[in-house]
C-alpha positions as CSV (number, residue, x, y, z in Angstrom):
1,M,-18.6,-115.1,125.7
2,K,-15.5,-117.2,125.1
3,L,-12.1,-116.7,123.7
4,V,-11.0,-119.6,121.5
5,S,-7.3,-119.8,121.0
6,A,-5.8,-122.5,118.7
7,I,-2.1,-123.3,118.1
8,I,-1.9,-124.8,114.6
9,K,0.7,-125.7,111.9
10,P,1.5,-122.7,109.7
11,F,0.5,-124.3,106.4
12,K,-3.0,-125.0,107.8
13,L,-3.9,-121.3,108.2
14,D,-5.9,-120.9,105.0
15,D,-7.9,-124.0,105.7
16,V,-8.7,-122.8,109.2
17,R,-9.5,-119.3,108.1
18,Q,-12.0,-120.6,105.5
19,A,-13.6,-123.0,108.0
20,L,-14.0,-120.3,110.5
21,G,-15.6,-118.0,107.9
22,E,-18.1,-120.7,107.0
23,A,-18.8,-121.1,110.8
24,G,-19.8,-117.5,110.9
25,V,-16.7,-116.0,112.6
26,A,-16.4,-112.3,111.8
27,G,-12.7,-111.8,112.7
28,I,-9.6,-113.5,113.9
29,T,-6.2,-112.6,115.2
30,V,-3.2,-114.6,114.0
31,T,0.2,-114.5,115.8
32,E,3.4,-116.2,114.8
33,V,4.6,-118.2,117.8
34,R,7.2,-120.9,118.6
35,G,7.0,-123.8,121.0
36,F,6.9,-127.5,121.5
37,G,4.8,-130.1,123.2
38,R,5.1,-133.8,123.0
39,Q,6.9,-133.4,119.7
40,K,10.0,-132.0,121.5
41,G,11.4,-130.4,118.4
42,H,13.6,-132.2,115.9
43,T,17.1,-132.6,114.6
44,E,18.3,-131.0,111.4
45,L,21.5,-131.2,109.4
46,Y,23.0,-128.0,108.1
47,R,26.3,-127.9,106.3
48,G,27.4,-131.2,107.8
49,A,26.6,-130.2,111.3
50,E,23.7,-131.6,113.2
51,Y,21.7,-129.3,115.5
52,N,18.5,-129.5,117.5
53,V,15.5,-127.3,116.7
54,D,13.7,-127.1,120.1
55,F,11.1,-124.5,119.4
56,L,9.0,-125.2,116.3
57,P,7.2,-122.5,114.3
58,K,3.4,-122.4,114.9
59,L,0.5,-120.0,114.5
60,K,-1.8,-118.9,117.2
61,V,-5.3,-118.1,116.0
62,E,-7.7,-116.3,118.3
63,T,-11.3,-115.4,118.0
64,A,-14.0,-114.2,120.5
65,V,-17.4,-115.8,120.1
66,T,-20.7,-116.0,121.9
67,D,-21.3,-119.1,124.1
68,D,-23.7,-120.7,121.6
69,R,-21.1,-120.6,118.8
70,V,-18.2,-122.2,120.7
71,D,-18.9,-125.8,119.6
72,A,-19.2,-124.9,116.0
73,V,-15.9,-122.9,116.1
74,V,-14.0,-125.7,117.9
75,E,-15.3,-128.2,115.4
76,A,-14.3,-126.0,112.4
77,I,-10.8,-125.6,113.8
78,T,-10.5,-129.3,114.6
79,S,-11.6,-130.5,111.2
80,S,-9.6,-128.0,109.2
81,A,-6.3,-128.1,111.2
82,S,-6.0,-131.8,111.6
83,T,-3.4,-133.8,109.6
84,G,-3.6,-136.8,111.9
85,K,0.1,-136.4,112.8
86,I,1.9,-135.4,115.9
87,G,2.2,-131.6,116.3
88,D,-1.3,-130.7,114.9
89,G,-1.8,-128.3,117.9
90,K,-4.2,-127.5,120.6
91,I,-7.4,-125.5,121.2
92,F,-8.0,-123.5,124.4
93,V,-11.4,-122.1,125.3
94,S,-11.5,-119.5,128.1
95,S,-14.2,-117.2,129.4
96,L,-14.3,-113.5,128.5
97,E,-15.7,-111.2,131.2
98,E,-16.1,-108.2,128.9
99,V,-15.6,-107.2,125.3
100,I,-15.6,-103.5,124.3
101,R,-15.4,-102.2,120.7
102,I,-13.1,-99.1,120.9
103,R,-14.6,-97.2,118.0
104,T,-18.3,-97.3,119.1
105,G,-18.1,-98.2,122.8
106,E,-20.4,-101.2,122.2
107,T,-20.0,-103.9,124.8
108,G,-20.7,-107.6,125.2
109,A,-21.9,-109.7,122.3
110,Q,-22.6,-106.6,120.2
111,A,-18.9,-105.8,120.3
112,I,-18.0,-109.2,118.8
């Protein structure tokens, strides 16, 4: 089992959600996050004063999937979140040792 975490631009959430649904993902968790990478933020002008916005608003989308579905999920996120511009985000894939559904006590792939 794998945990797929993607940092995406906020306006791409609906596209990513739809693509993940078509890829067979049953559920996702979305968190509002702020950060920067190579983009390093940007400068804005507010009431005549210039200031730096160092941490940009992003969304973190997470889903747990079985090993055989990882490639399809990564492809779905990549194709739906891409704008071709800097700051599109990143995808992280990490191993999950155990998944437990609290309500039923199911474990492993049955809990996903």
